[in-house]
C-alpha positions in Angstrom: -57.3 60.3 30.9 -57.5 56.7 32.3 -56.9 55.3 28.9 -53.8 57.4 28.4 -52.3 56.2 31.7 -53.1 52.6 30.8 -51.3 53.0 27.4 -48.2 54.6 29.0 -48.0 51.8 31.5 -48.2 49.1 28.7 -45.5 50.9 26.7 -43.2 51.1 29.7 -43.7 47.3 30.4 -42.8 46.5 26.8 -39.6 48.6 26.9 -38.7 46.9 30.2 -39.1 43.4 28.7 -37.1 44.5 25.6 -34.2 45.6 27.8 -34.3 42.3 29.7 -34.3 40.2 26.5 -30.9 41.5 25.4 -29.1 42.7 28.5 -25.3 43.0 28.5 -23.5 43.4 31.8 -19.8 43.8 32.6 -18.5 42.2 35.8 -14.7 42.2 36.6 -13.8 42.6 32.9 -16.0 39.7 31.7 -18.8 40.4 29.3 -22.0 38.3 30.0 -25.1 38.2 27.8 -28.4 37.6 29.5 -31.5 36.5 27.6 -35.0 36.1 28.8 -35.6 32.6 30.2 -31.9 31.4 29.9 -29.6 31.1 32.9 -26.1 31.1 31.3 -24.3 30.8 34.7 -26.0 27.4 35.2 -24.8 26.0 31.9 -21.3 27.6 32.0 -19.6 24.7 33.9 -21.0 22.2 31.3 -19.7 24.3 28.4 -16.2 24.6 30.0 -16.2 20.8 30.6 -17.2 20.1 27.0 -14.3 22.4 25.8 -11.8 20.5 27.9 -13.0 17.1 26.6 -12.8 18.4 23.0 -9.3 19.6 23.6 -8.1 16.3 25.1 -9.7 14.3 22.2 -8.1 16.6 19.7 -4.6 16.3 21.2 -4.9 12.5 21.5 -5.9 12.2 17.9 -3.1 14.4 16.7 -0.6 12.4 18.8 -1.8 9.1 17.4 -1.6 10.4 13.8 1.9 11.7 14.3 3.0 8.3 15.9 1.7 6.2 13.0 3.2 8.6 10.5 6.6 8.3 12.0 6.3 4.6 12.4 5.3 4.1 8.8 8.1 6.3 7.6 10.7 4.4 9.6 9.5 0.9 8.6 12.0 -0.7 6.2 10.6 -2.7 3.4 11.7 -6.4 3.5 14.0 -7.4 0.7 13.6 -10.6 -1.4 16.6 -12.1 -3.0 15.8 -13.6 -6.4 17.5 -15.9 -8.9 16.9 -15.1 -12.6 17.5 -17.7 -15.2 18.4 -16.1 -18.5 18.0 -17.9 -21.8 19.0 -16.5 -25.1 17.5 -14.4 -27.9 13.9 -13.6 -27.3 14.0 -15.2 -23.8 16.7 -12.8 -22.7 14.8 -9.8 -24.0 11.6 -10.8 -22.2 13.1 -11.7 -18.9 15.3 -8.6 -18.7 12.2 -6.4 -19.5 10.4 -8.1 -16.6 13.4 -7.6 -14.3 13.4 -3.8 -15.1 9.8 -3.6 -13.9 10.5 -5.3 -10.5 10.4 -3.1 -7.4 13.6 -2.0 -5.5 13.0 -4.5 -2.7 13.8 -7.4 -5.1 17.4 -7.6 -4.2 20.0 -8.9 -4.4 19.4 -10.4 -7.9 21.4 -13.4 -9.1 21.6 -14.7 -12.6 22.2 -18.1 -14.3 23.5 -17.7 -17.9 24.8 -20.2 -20.3 28.6 -20.1 -20.5 28.5 -19.6 -24.3 25.8 -16.9 -24.2 28.1 -13.9 -24.0 25.5 -11.5 -25.4 23.0 -12.2 -22.6 25.9 -11.8 -20.0 26.8 -8.4 -21.4 23.2 -7.3 -21.2 22.9 -8.4 -17.6 26.1 -6.6 -16.6 24.7 -3.4 -18.3 21.5 -3.8 -16.3 23.0 -4.5 -13.0 26.3 -2.5 -13.4 28.2 -5.5 -12.0 26.6 -5.3 -8.5 27.8 -8.0 -6.1 26.1 -9.4 -3.0 26.9 -11.7 -0.1 23.3 -13.1 0.1 23.5 -16.8 0.3 19.9 -18.0 0.3 17.7 -17.4 -2.7 14.1 -16.7 -1.9 12.7 -16.7 -5.4 13.5 -18.3 -8.8 12.3 -16.3 -11.9 12.4 -17.9 -15.3 10.5 -17.8 -18.6 11.1 -21.0 -20.5 14.7 -21.8 -21.5 15.6 -25.4 -21.0 18.3 -24.5 -18.4 15.5 -23.5 -15.9 14.2 -27.0 -15.5 17.0 -28.6 -13.4 17.3 -25.4 -11.3 13.5 -25.3 -10.6 13.5 -29.1 -9.8 16.3 -28.6 -7.3 14.5 -25.7 -5.7 11.3 -27.8 -5.5 13.2 -30.7 -3.9 14.7 -28.4 -1.3 11.2 -27.2 -0.5 9.9 -30.7 0.0 12.9 -31.6 2.2 12.3 -28.4 4.1 16.0 -27.3 3.6 14.7 -23.9 2.7 11.7 -22.5 0.9 12.2 -20.9 -2.5 9.3 -19.7 -4.6 9.3 -20.7 -8.2 7.8 -18.0 -10.5 7.5 -19.0 -14.2 6.5 -16.5 -16.9 5.4 -18.1 -20.1 6.8 -16.6 -23.3 4.5 -14.2 -25.3 5.0 -16.6 -28.2 2.8 -19.2 -26.5 -0.8 -18.3 -27.3 -2.8 -21.6 -27.4 -0.7 -24.0 -25.3 2.2 -24.0 -22.8 5.7 -24.6 -23.9 7.4 -27.9 -22.8 9.1 -26.1 -19.9 5.7 -24.6 -18.9 4.0 -28.0 -19.0 6.7 -29.5 -16.7 6.7 -26.6 -14.3 2.9 -26.2 -14.3 2.6 -28.7 -11.5 5.5 -27.5 -9.2 5.7 -23.7 -9.8 4.3 -21.5 -7.0 3.2 -18.9 -9.6 2.8 -19.4 -13.3 2.1 -16.2 -15.3 0.8 -16.1 -18.9 0.5 -13.2 -21.4 -2.6 -14.4 -23.2 -6.1 -14.9 -21.8 -6.6 -18.0 -23.8 -3.9 -19.8 -21.8 -5.4 -18.8 -18.5 -8.7 -20.2 -19.6 -7.1 -23.5 -20.7 -4.8 -23.8 -17.6 -6.7 -22.7 -14.5 -3.6 -22.5 -12.2 -2.1 -19.8 -14.3 -2.5 -16.1 -13.8 -3.0 -13.7 -16.8 -0.8 -10.6 -16.5 -1.1 -9.1 -20.0 1.8 -8.4 -22.3 5.2 -7.7 -20.8 7.1 -6.7 -24.0 
């Protein structure tokens, strides 16, 4: 009889502990879970504070991302006016192929063409659709080897030395030159800001050049 009472008491204690482990109470419409050994009311202010901090950080991050997105969208790309010296025959084909690959920020584009080279002039008009510009200062000179480019580049280099204005000289060697530079290339090798070649052998022989691969 004593053993039976002892067992009933132990069973009652276990049920009571089980009810305390997962006890759910409702107070003023709020559901609160209570677990054995954990006082949620003590940690509740810290949890609420952490939620507020997370919300503030999230809103600040979203605002910064939106600001930089709008700023990047409204930034206008700086344009660079360019002077292109057109030769004849193969030189015309190469230089106009290169011009077609230029980005839209290379504008306005000006051309120097021999007076007797009507074919090159027609090709330039077809490419540019007779666009006109009021830009006065040329920021870059682009050429690929015709003899007419030498005096123009020398004048641009002289203006740069005298600090009248700075114009970059970009020389692109013809694809026909595999082992050595052309005469124009050898002259401009020492004054051009950038000299681009289409064969790796030239880049190895002339360290100041940059290999860009084939254009045509």
